[in-house]
N, C-alpha and C positions, 0 to 999 in steps of 0.2 A: 407268301404272306409275310408282313413285316414282323420284326422281333418286337415283343411287348414285355412290359414289366411282369414279374412273377404274380400269379393270381393267388390271393389269400385262400387258405384251405377251405373255409366255409363257402366262399364264392365258387370255388372249383367243384365242391360237392353239389351245390345247387345246379351248376352247369351240367354236370354228369347226369343228374336226375332228369333235368329238363330235356337234355339231349335224347335220352332213351324214350321219354314220354312223347315228345314231339315227333321223333322218328317213327315210333310205332303207331301213333294216333293221328298224326297230321297237326298242323299248326292251329287252324281255326277250330277244329273239333276238340282240341285239348285245352281245357281251361286251367287256370292257375291252381285251383283246388285239386285237379287231377295230377298236376305236376308235383304238388307237395304231399299228396296222399301217402301215408305210411312212412314219411321221411323223418318225422320228428322235428322238422324245421318249420318255424312259424312264418306266417305271411309277413310279419313285421321284419324278420330277418331277411326274407326274400327281398322286400322292398327297400331294405337298407342298401342292398347291392344293385338292384334294378328298379328304376322308377316306374316301369310299366311292363306289361307282357311283351310289347314290341321291343323294348330294350333288352329283355331277356332273350327273345328270339334272335336279335342281332348278335348278342354275345354268344349264343349257342352256335350260330353259323360261323363266327370267327373261330370258336373252339374246334368245331368240326373241320374247318379249312386247314388249321394247323396240323391236325392229325392226319388228314387225308393226303395232304402234300407230302408229309413224311412217308406215309405208306406207299404212295404211288411212285415216288422218286428215290426211295432208299436204294433200290437196286442200281440205279444210275450212279449214285455216289459210291457204291460198294465196288464197282468195277474200276479198271484202270482208267486213265485219262482220255481214252479214245472215245470221242463223242458218238461214233457209229455204234460201238458196243454198248454205250450207256443208253442210247435210244432203244436198241433191241432188248436190253435187259429189263426195261420197263414192261415189256410184253411177256416176260418170263417170270415175273414176281409171283412166287408161290403163295405168299401171304395175301397179296392182292387178289389172286385168283380164288383162293379159299374164301375171301370176304365177298367175292363178287355175287354170291348167291344170297346176299342179305337183303336189305330193304330198299335198295336204290340210292340215288344221289339226293342227299338232303338239300343241297343247293338248288337242284332242279325243282324239287318239291316246293321250296320257298319261292322261287321265281314264278312258278305256276300259281300258287295259292295267293300271292300278293301282287301280281301284275295289275297295275292300275289302282291298287288299294293302299299300298305303303311302299313308296319308292326306296326307302332305306333298306328294307328287308329284301325287296326284289333285286335291288342292285347288288347286295351282298351275295345272293344266290348266283347271279350272273357272273360276278367277279370270281367265284370259285372255278367256273368253267374257263374263264379267260386266263386264270392263273396256270392251269394245265397247259393251255395253248402257249402261253409265254415261256414256260419251261422248255417245251419242245422247240420253239423258235430259237431260244438261247443255245440249245444243244446243236441245232442246225447251223447257227451262226459260227460255232466253233469248227464245224465240218469244212468251212470254206466254200460252200456252194454258192452259185450265182444269186439265188433268190431264197435265202433262209426263211423269210417270213411265210412265203407260200408253202414251202416244204413243211415247215413246222406246223402250220395250220392243217395241212392234209394229214400229217401224222397224228395230230391231236384229235381230229375227227375219227380216224381209225381207232385210236385208243379209247375214246369215249364211246364210240359205237360198240366196240368189243366189250367194254364194261357193261353197257346197257343190255346187250344181248346175253351176256353171261348171267346177268341178274334175271332176265326173263326166262332163259333156258335152265337156269340153276346149275350151270357147269361152265368150266373155263375154256371150252373148245373154241369159242369165237376168238380168243387171243391168238391161237395158232394161225388162223386165217388172216387176222389183222397183221400179225408179224410177217407173214409171207408177203403181204401187200406192201408193208413198210420196206422190206428188203428190196423189192422191185423199185420202189420210189427212190431209195438211197442209191441203188445201182445206176439209175437213169438220171440222177441229179447232175446238172452241169456245174463243173467247178471253175 
């Protein structure tokens, strides 16, 4: 996700409220009144920062994307410069595994709810999944393998599948299976 200017405190507060409300209730089912309920923030203040509910949803998806990218790839940046170890570390992230039993991927939810209805929102949801894929492709490129794009896409599918299954099963066990598959892929990748 691209670096952005700092978010004003009130706008960030609105984003946090909307994030939780939309995540729990869905985008279509959650109205602006529900988002603002018990917040003490007026609709006038909300509309000062966001022209419409759709603008708010797009901003929430951007906010989510920044946080999720940090959570998913922090283990990779915490390890030494070996891309193989960085890739595998993404499957070991305890924080991510603990979060995996939460509410699913907000980006996928947005893509599903807004497909054919609002291209800006649907595209932001899709972009979150593609961001994960691009990060893995980048790491595979540093490995020096013959086809980093294909390998990165395969790893991204395993990662996102493990994340989804962890959420469905409400435990991190799928990450261990996905990591084993990634190790096999990495061993067989041609340099």
